[in-house]
C-alpha positions in Angstrom: 0.0 0.0 0.0 1.5 3.3 -1.0 -0.8 5.5 1.1 -2.5 7.2 -1.8 -5.5 4.9 -2.3 -8.9 6.7 -2.3 -12.3 5.1 -2.2 -14.9 6.4 -4.6 -17.0 8.2 -1.9 -13.9 10.3 -1.1 -14.3 12.1 -4.4 -17.7 13.6 -3.4 -17.7 17.4 -3.9 -18.8 19.6 -1.0 -22.0 21.4 -1.7 -21.9 24.4 0.6 -19.0 26.8 1.1 -17.0 25.8 4.2 -18.7 22.4 4.6 -16.6 20.0 6.5 -16.8 16.2 6.7 -15.3 13.8 9.3 -13.2 11.4 7.2 -11.9 8.1 8.6 -8.2 7.6 8.0 -6.6 4.2 8.6 -2.9 4.3 9.7 -1.0 1.1 9.4 2.5 0.5 10.8 4.4 -2.8 10.7 3.9 -4.9 13.8 1.4 -2.4 15.2 -2.4 -2.5 15.5 -4.4 -0.6 12.8 -5.4 2.9 14.0 -8.3 4.8 12.6 -8.6 8.5 13.0 -11.7 10.8 12.4 -10.4 14.0 10.8 -12.7 16.9 10.1 -11.7 18.6 6.9 -13.1 20.1 3.7 -11.9 17.2 1.5 -10.5 13.7 1.8 -7.2 15.0 0.4 -6.9 17.6 3.2 -7.8 15.0 5.9 -5.2 12.6 4.5 -2.5 15.4 4.4 -3.2 16.3 8.0 -2.7 12.7 9.1 0.4 12.2 6.9 2.0 15.2 8.5 2.1 13.3 11.7 3.3 9.9 10.3 6.7 8.5 9.6 8.0 6.9 6.4 7.2 3.4 7.8 3.5 4.2 8.1 0.8 4.0 5.4 -2.4 6.1 5.6 -5.5 5.8 3.5 -9.1 7.1 3.5 -11.5 4.3 4.6 -14.8 6.0 5.2 -16.6 9.0 6.6 -18.8 9.7 9.6 -22.3 11.0 9.3 -23.1 14.6 10.2 -25.1 13.4 13.3 -22.3 11.2 14.6 -19.7 13.9 14.0 -21.9 16.3 16.1 -22.5 13.8 18.8 -18.7 13.2 19.2 -18.2 16.9 19.4 -15.7 17.0 16.6 -14.7 20.5 15.4 -13.2 21.7 12.1 -9.6 20.8 11.8 -9.8 18.3 14.7 -8.3 14.8 14.6 -9.4 12.1 17.0 -8.5 8.4 17.4 -11.7 6.3 17.1 
C-alpha cells in the first residue's frame, strides 16, 4: 500500500461553502495495530494530508470512510480536529 489509495466516496464534492466532513483515515504500521482517526476537513485529500503530516516513512495512511453529520456532532468534533476512534 502506497498511502494514496482513495475510495470512490472520497471524491464527493462539498455542496456548501465551508462544509466539513469527518473522514476516517486508517494508519498502518508494521507490527502495530491498525489505528483509525476521524479527521474533520473540507476534503478527503486535506484530511489525509493532515494525518500524513504526523506519520513516519514506515506508516501508510488511507481514507477508509466518513462519519455521518449526526455522529460527528455527537462526538463533538470541530473543524480541523483529529481524533482516534
